[in-house]
A tleap script that builds the chain and sets N, CA, C and O, in Angstrom:
source leaprc.protein.ff14SB
mol = sequence {
  NMET LEU ALA GLU ARG LEU TYR GLU PRO GLU
  PRO ILE SER LYS PHE GLY ILE ILE LEU VAL
  SER GLU PRO VAL LYS ILE PRO ASN LYS LEU
  LYS ILE LEU ALA LYS PRO ASP SER ILE THR
  ASP PHE GLU VAL GLY ASP ILE ALA VAL THR
  TYR LYS TYR SER ASP TYR GLU MET THR HIE
  ASN ILE ASN GLY LYS GLN GLU THR ILE ILE
  ARG LEU LYS TYR SER ASP CYS LEU ALA LYS
  GLU THR CVAL
}
set mol.1.N position { 96.128 125.460 117.841 }
set mol.1.CA position { 96.842 125.015 116.660 }
set mol.1.C position { 95.898 124.179 115.806 }
set mol.1.O position { 94.981 123.539 116.320 }
set mol.2.N position { 96.125 124.192 114.524 }
set mol.2.CA position { 95.369 123.345 113.608 }
set mol.2.C position { 96.287 122.245 113.103 }
set mol.2.O position { 97.456 122.484 112.798 }
set mol.3.N position { 95.749 121.049 113.019 }
set mol.3.CA position { 96.580 119.903 112.651 }
set mol.3.C position { 95.807 118.961 111.737 }
set mol.3.O position { 94.597 119.096 111.557 }
set mol.4.N position { 96.529 118.008 111.169 }
set mol.4.CA position { 95.902 116.949 110.378 }
set mol.4.C position { 96.368 115.600 110.902 }
set mol.4.O position { 97.461 115.473 111.455 }
set mol.5.N position { 95.534 114.612 110.721 }
set mol.5.CA position { 95.814 113.271 111.223 }
set mol.5.C position { 96.873 112.573 110.365 }
set mol.5.O position { 96.945 112.791 109.155 }
set mol.6.N position { 97.679 111.745 110.993 }
set mol.6.CA position { 98.664 110.937 110.288 }
set mol.6.C position { 98.177 109.494 110.215 }
set mol.6.O position { 97.484 109.014 111.112 }
set mol.7.N position { 98.547 108.815 109.145 }
set mol.7.CA position { 98.141 107.428 108.932 }
set mol.7.C position { 99.379 106.554 108.762 }
set mol.7.O position { 100.425 107.013 108.305 }
set mol.8.N position { 99.237 105.286 109.139 }
set mol.8.CA position { 100.328 104.335 108.940 }
set mol.8.C position { 100.471 104.064 107.452 }
set mol.8.O position { 99.471 104.071 106.734 }
set mol.9.N position { 101.693 103.824 106.966 }
set mol.9.CA position { 101.865 103.527 105.547 }
set mol.9.C position { 101.157 102.228 105.176 }
set mol.9.O position { 101.137 101.270 105.949 }
set mol.10.N position { 100.579 102.217 103.980 }
set mol.10.CA position { 99.847 101.034 103.541 }
set mol.10.C position { 100.821 99.918 103.174 }
set mol.10.O position { 101.782 100.149 102.441 }
set mol.11.N position { 100.576 98.717 103.679 }
set mol.11.CA position { 101.462 97.602 103.322 }
set mol.11.C position { 101.217 97.181 101.870 }
set mol.11.O position { 100.077 97.046 101.424 }
set mol.12.N position { 102.312 96.982 101.159 }
set mol.12.CA position { 102.239 96.580 99.751 }
set mol.12.C position { 103.004 95.275 99.603 }
set mol.12.O position { 104.118 95.134 100.109 }
set mol.13.N position { 102.402 94.331 98.910 }
set mol.13.CA position { 103.078 93.049 98.696 }
set mol.13.C position { 104.210 93.232 97.694 }
set mol.13.O position { 104.340 94.294 97.086 }
set mol.14.N position { 105.017 92.212 97.524 }
set mol.14.CA position { 106.144 92.332 96.590 }
set mol.14.C position { 105.693 92.404 95.141 }
set mol.14.O position { 106.496 92.706 94.258 }
set mol.15.N position { 104.418 92.132 94.882 }
set mol.15.CA position { 103.888 92.243 93.528 }
set mol.15.C position { 103.208 93.580 93.284 }
set mol.15.O position { 102.674 93.809 92.198 }
set mol.16.N position { 103.217 94.480 94.287 }
set mol.16.CA position { 102.654 95.811 94.132 }
set mol.16.C position { 101.182 95.907 94.463 }
set mol.16.O position { 100.536 96.890 94.099 }
set mol.17.N position { 100.636 94.919 95.139 }
set mol.17.CA position { 99.223 94.926 95.491 }
set mol.17.C position { 99.063 95.518 96.892 }
set mol.17.O position { 99.756 95.118 97.828 }
set mol.18.N position { 98.138 96.480 97.024 }
set mol.18.CA position { 97.860 97.072 98.330 }
set mol.18.C position { 96.970 96.108 99.099 }
set mol.18.O position { 95.933 95.680 98.592 }
set mol.19.N position { 97.369 95.761 100.324 }
set mol.19.CA position { 96.682 94.727 101.083 }
set mol.19.C position { 95.568 95.250 101.990 }
set mol.19.O position { 94.680 94.480 102.358 }
set mol.20.N position { 95.584 96.531 102.364 }
set mol.20.CA position { 94.597 97.081 103.282 }
set mol.20.C position { 93.735 98.086 102.511 }
set mol.20.O position { 94.256 98.905 101.755 }
set mol.21.N position { 92.427 98.018 102.706 }
set mol.21.CA position { 91.549 98.915 101.954 }
set mol.21.C position { 91.341 100.256 102.657 }
set mol.21.O position { 91.123 101.266 101.987 }
set mol.22.N position { 91.403 100.290 103.984 }
set mol.22.CA position { 91.189 101.527 104.731 }
set mol.22.C position { 92.454 101.894 105.496 }
set mol.22.O position { 93.030 101.042 106.172 }
set mol.23.N position { 92.903 103.161 105.401 }
set mol.23.CA position { 94.126 103.543 106.121 }
set mol.23.C position { 93.929 103.487 107.636 }
set mol.23.O position { 92.838 103.757 108.139 }
set mol.24.N position { 94.996 103.135 108.355 }
set mol.24.CA position { 94.956 103.007 109.813 }
set mol.24.C position { 95.498 104.304 110.423 }
set mol.24.O position { 96.604 104.736 110.096 }
set mol.25.N position { 94.705 104.924 111.315 }
set mol.25.CA position { 95.099 106.173 111.960 }
set mol.25.C position { 96.170 105.913 113.012 }
set mol.25.O position { 96.166 104.880 113.681 }
set mol.26.N position { 97.088 106.869 113.145 }
set mol.26.CA position { 98.025 106.865 114.262 }
set mol.26.C position { 97.379 107.742 115.333 }
set mol.26.O position { 97.260 108.950 115.126 }
set mol.27.N position { 96.962 107.186 116.464 }
set mol.27.CA position { 96.105 107.929 117.399 }
set mol.27.C position { 96.774 109.078 118.145 }
set mol.27.O position { 96.077 109.987 118.595 }
set mol.28.N position { 98.088 109.072 118.292 }
set mol.28.CA position { 98.702 110.101 119.136 }
set mol.28.C position { 99.717 110.967 118.404 }
set mol.28.O position { 100.537 111.617 119.052 }
set mol.29.N position { 99.690 110.998 117.077 }
set mol.29.CA position { 100.606 111.861 116.327 }
set mol.29.C position { 99.814 112.694 115.334 }
set mol.29.O position { 98.986 112.172 114.588 }
set mol.30.N position { 100.080 114.008 115.334 }
set mol.30.CA position { 99.389 114.932 114.443 }
set mol.30.C position { 100.411 115.849 113.783 }
set mol.30.O position { 101.397 116.243 114.406 }
set mol.31.N position { 100.168 116.185 112.523 }
set mol.31.CA position { 101.040 117.115 111.797 }
set mol.31.C position { 100.439 118.512 111.901 }
set mol.31.O position { 99.262 118.705 111.595 }
set mol.32.N position { 101.234 119.483 112.330 }
set mol.32.CA position { 100.752 120.838 112.569 }
set mol.32.C position { 100.653 121.590 111.241 }
set mol.32.O position { 101.610 121.642 110.468 }
set mol.33.N position { 99.463 122.177 110.991 }
set mol.33.CA position { 99.225 122.942 109.766 }
set mol.33.C position { 99.329 124.441 109.993 }
set mol.33.O position { 99.814 125.169 109.126 }
set mol.34.N position { 98.875 124.912 111.159 }
set mol.34.CA position { 98.922 126.342 111.478 }
set mol.34.C position { 99.045 126.496 112.985 }
set mol.34.O position { 98.589 125.647 113.752 }
set mol.35.N position { 99.671 127.598 113.398 }
set mol.35.CA position { 99.858 127.851 114.828 }
set mol.35.C position { 99.902 129.347 115.055 }
set mol.35.O position { 100.216 130.102 114.135 }
set mol.36.N position { 99.589 129.794 116.275 }
set mol.36.CA position { 99.724 131.221 116.588 }
set mol.36.C position { 101.193 131.595 116.778 }
set mol.36.O position { 102.042 130.732 117.003 }
set mol.37.N position { 101.471 132.871 116.686 }
set mol.37.CA position { 102.854 133.349 116.838 }
set mol.37.C position { 103.386 133.170 118.251 }
set mol.37.O position { 104.601 133.130 118.448 }
set mol.38.N position { 102.508 133.061 119.231 }
set mol.38.CA position { 102.952 132.953 120.623 }
set mol.38.C position { 103.566 131.593 120.948 }
set mol.38.O position { 104.270 131.470 121.951 }
set mol.39.N position { 103.321 130.577 120.135 }
set mol.39.CA position { 103.888 129.244 120.374 }
set mol.39.C position { 105.220 129.146 119.639 }
set mol.39.O position { 105.275 129.235 118.412 }
set mol.40.N position { 106.287 128.961 120.404 }
set mol.40.CA position { 107.622 128.921 119.800 }
set mol.40.C position { 108.234 127.521 119.796 }
set mol.40.O position { 109.255 127.299 119.146 }
set mol.41.N position { 107.629 126.580 120.510 }
set mol.41.CA position { 108.186 125.226 120.597 }
set mol.41.C position { 107.937 124.410 119.338 }
set mol.41.O position { 108.713 123.505 119.032 }
set mol.42.N position { 106.875 124.709 118.603 }
set mol.42.CA position { 106.510 123.961 117.406 }
set mol.42.C position { 106.496 124.873 116.202 }
set mol.42.O position { 106.212 126.065 116.321 }
set mol.43.N position { 106.800 124.319 115.046 }
set mol.43.CA position { 106.738 125.039 113.782 }
set mol.43.C position { 105.716 124.350 112.877 }
set mol.43.O position { 105.343 123.202 113.118 }
set mol.44.N position { 105.273 125.041 111.855 }
set mol.44.CA position { 104.352 124.449 110.887 }
set mol.44.C position { 105.073 123.306 110.174 }
set mol.44.O position { 106.196 123.476 109.700 }
set mol.45.N position { 104.434 122.156 110.101 }
set mol.45.CA position { 105.029 120.983 109.477 }
set mol.45.C position { 105.618 119.990 110.468 }
set mol.45.O position { 105.942 118.864 110.092 }
set mol.46.N position { 105.762 120.390 111.733 }
set mol.46.CA position { 106.270 119.469 112.755 }
set mol.46.C position { 105.226 118.417 113.095 }
set mol.46.O position { 104.030 118.625 112.886 }
set mol.47.N position { 105.681 117.296 113.615 }
set mol.47.CA position { 104.792 116.240 114.077 }
set mol.47.C position { 104.762 116.291 115.603 }
set mol.47.O position { 105.791 116.151 116.264 }
set mol.48.N position { 103.555 116.497 116.151 }
set mol.48.CA position { 103.385 116.600 117.597 }
set mol.48.C position { 102.889 115.274 118.145 }
set mol.48.O position { 101.972 114.663 117.595 }
set mol.49.N position { 103.507 114.836 119.239 }
set mol.49.CA position { 103.053 113.655 119.959 }
set mol.49.C position { 102.104 114.156 121.043 }
set mol.49.O position { 102.475 115.010 121.848 }
set mol.50.N position { 100.881 113.627 121.064 }
set mol.50.CA position { 99.840 114.136 121.951 }
set mol.50.C position { 99.248 113.015 122.798 }
set mol.50.O position { 99.581 111.842 122.627 }
set mol.51.N position { 98.365 113.400 123.711 }
set mol.51.CA position { 97.562 112.405 124.408 }
set mol.51.C position { 96.643 111.725 123.405 }
set mol.51.O position { 96.341 112.297 122.358 }
set mol.52.N position { 96.196 110.517 123.709 }
set mol.52.CA position { 95.449 109.724 122.745 }
set mol.52.C position { 94.128 110.376 122.332 }
set mol.52.O position { 93.804 110.364 121.145 }
set mol.53.N position { 93.364 110.935 123.247 }
set mol.53.CA position { 92.052 111.501 122.933 }
set mol.53.C position { 92.035 113.023 123.101 }
set mol.53.O position { 91.016 113.580 123.510 }
set mol.54.N position { 93.122 113.692 122.799 }
set mol.54.CA position { 93.187 115.133 123.039 }
set mol.54.C position { 92.792 115.974 121.828 }
set mol.54.O position { 92.668 117.193 121.948 }
set mol.55.N position { 92.592 115.357 120.670 }
set mol.55.CA position { 92.268 116.134 119.480 }
set mol.55.C position { 90.759 116.349 119.364 }
set mol.55.O position { 89.966 115.565 119.884 }
set mol.56.N position { 90.378 117.421 118.675 }
set mol.56.CA position { 88.978 117.758 118.461 }
set mol.56.C position { 88.796 117.958 116.967 }
set mol.56.O position { 89.255 118.955 116.409 }
set mol.57.N position { 88.129 117.015 116.322 }
set mol.57.CA position { 87.989 117.026 114.870 }
set mol.57.C position { 86.771 117.857 114.482 }
set mol.57.O position { 85.674 117.645 114.997 }
set mol.58.N position { 86.977 118.814 113.563 }
set mol.58.CA position { 85.902 119.695 113.109 }
set mol.58.C position { 85.773 119.578 111.595 }
set mol.58.O position { 86.770 119.430 110.889 }
set mol.59.N position { 84.543 119.644 111.104 }
set mol.59.CA position { 84.298 119.605 109.667 }
set mol.59.C position { 83.941 121.009 109.204 }
set mol.59.O position { 83.064 121.656 109.776 }
set mol.60.N position { 84.630 121.483 108.156 }
set mol.60.CA position { 84.404 122.813 107.603 }
set mol.60.C position { 84.024 122.699 106.141 }
set mol.60.O position { 84.397 121.741 105.464 }
set mol.61.N position { 83.281 123.683 105.659 }
set mol.61.CA position { 82.959 123.787 104.247 }
set mol.61.C position { 83.870 124.855 103.650 }
set mol.61.O position { 83.657 126.048 103.867 }
set mol.62.N position { 84.877 124.431 102.904 }
set mol.62.CA position { 85.846 125.354 102.316 }
set mol.62.C position { 85.724 125.268 100.804 }
set mol.62.O position { 86.026 124.235 100.206 }
set mol.63.N position { 85.277 126.365 100.185 }
set mol.63.CA position { 85.081 126.444 98.730 }
set mol.63.C position { 84.178 125.328 98.211 }
set mol.63.O position { 84.443 124.745 97.161 }
set mol.64.N position { 83.130 125.041 98.939 }
set mol.64.CA position { 82.179 124.023 98.504 }
set mol.64.C position { 82.616 122.590 98.757 }
set mol.64.O position { 81.920 121.657 98.356 }
set mol.65.N position { 83.751 122.395 99.414 }
set mol.65.CA position { 84.255 121.060 99.732 }
set mol.65.C position { 84.262 120.875 101.232 }
set mol.65.O position { 84.658 121.781 101.965 }
set mol.66.N position { 83.831 119.718 101.703 }
set mol.66.CA position { 83.894 119.442 103.130 }
set mol.66.C position { 85.277 118.923 103.478 }
set mol.66.O position { 85.741 117.934 102.911 }
set mol.67.N position { 85.930 119.595 104.414 }
set mol.67.CA position { 87.259 119.196 104.853 }
set mol.67.C position { 87.267 119.059 106.371 }
set mol.67.O position { 86.558 119.778 107.076 }
set mol.68.N position { 88.073 118.135 106.859 }
set mol.68.CA position { 88.188 117.891 108.291 }
set mol.68.C position { 89.513 118.448 108.790 }
set mol.68.O position { 90.579 118.130 108.262 }
set mol.69.N position { 89.424 119.284 109.818 }
set mol.69.CA position { 90.611 119.875 110.439 }
set mol.69.C position { 90.553 119.555 111.928 }
set mol.69.O position { 89.470 119.484 112.507 }
set mol.70.N position { 91.695 119.364 112.539 }
set mol.70.CA position { 91.765 119.010 113.961 }
set mol.70.C position { 92.274 120.207 114.754 }
set mol.70.O position { 93.311 120.788 114.434 }
set mol.71.N position { 91.528 120.563 115.790 }
set mol.71.CA position { 91.963 121.627 116.695 }
set mol.71.C position { 92.744 120.980 117.826 }
set mol.71.O position { 92.279 120.016 118.434 }
set mol.72.N position { 93.914 121.498 118.108 }
set mol.72.CA position { 94.809 120.913 119.097 }
set mol.72.C position { 95.259 121.995 120.071 }
set mol.72.O position { 95.713 123.061 119.657 }
set mol.73.N position { 95.132 121.717 121.367 }
set mol.73.CA position { 95.619 122.646 122.394 }
set mol.73.C position { 97.113 122.433 122.600 }
set mol.73.O position { 97.615 121.313 122.511 }
set mol.74.N position { 97.808 123.527 122.875 }
set mol.74.CA position { 99.238 123.433 123.143 }
set mol.74.C position { 99.508 122.616 124.399 }
set mol.74.O position { 100.512 121.908 124.470 }
set mol.75.N position { 98.627 122.704 125.389 }
set mol.75.CA position { 98.831 121.978 126.648 }
set mol.75.C position { 98.680 120.467 126.479 }
set mol.75.O position { 99.129 119.708 127.339 }
set mol.76.N position { 98.057 120.016 125.387 }
set mol.76.CA position { 97.903 118.583 125.134 }
set mol.76.C position { 99.065 117.980 124.357 }
set mol.76.O position { 99.096 116.769 124.139 }
set mol.77.N position { 100.007 118.793 123.940 }
set mol.77.CA position { 101.177 118.300 123.207 }
set mol.77.C position { 102.236 117.830 124.210 }
set mol.77.O position { 102.594 118.560 125.135 }
set mol.78.N position { 102.722 116.626 124.021 }
set mol.78.CA position { 103.720 116.067 124.929 }
set mol.78.C position { 105.138 116.278 124.422 }
set mol.78.O position { 106.041 116.572 125.206 }
set mol.79.N position { 105.341 116.130 123.108 }
set mol.79.CA position { 106.694 116.234 122.551 }
set mol.79.C position { 106.606 116.506 121.066 }
set mol.79.O position { 105.533 116.460 120.464 }
set mol.80.N position { 107.768 116.793 120.486 }
set mol.80.CA position { 107.883 116.978 119.053 }
set mol.80.C position { 108.706 115.803 118.517 }
set mol.80.O position { 109.787 115.510 119.029 }
set mol.81.N position { 108.193 115.142 117.496 }
set mol.81.CA position { 108.900 113.991 116.930 }
set mol.81.C position { 110.013 114.476 115.996 }
set mol.81.O position { 109.797 115.345 115.151 }
set mol.82.N position { 111.188 113.905 116.162 }
set mol.82.CA position { 112.308 114.216 115.280 }
set mol.82.C position { 112.580 113.005 114.405 }
set mol.82.O position { 112.475 111.861 114.848 }
set mol.83.N position { 112.926 113.274 113.177 }
set mol.83.CA position { 113.163 112.175 112.223 }
set mol.83.C position { 114.640 111.945 112.062 }
set mol.83.O position { 115.049 111.065 111.304 }
savepdb mol mol.pdb
quit
């Protein structure tokens, strides 16, 4: 499966000032971008709860832009987060 990293929401003061300059990663939650047809437990757009160090981050050159995509094994997924 291919996934992207999730970040904690940036804290904003009551005056509208952003207090943190760098976003904080959520280490064990990933949003699924693509999956094979054989996996029926997850759908595209679901949030997967995984082991902390189970993701494998790869950098690709797509249309002249460097983008980071995370490869995720189905066996490393623990649960699906429901909102």
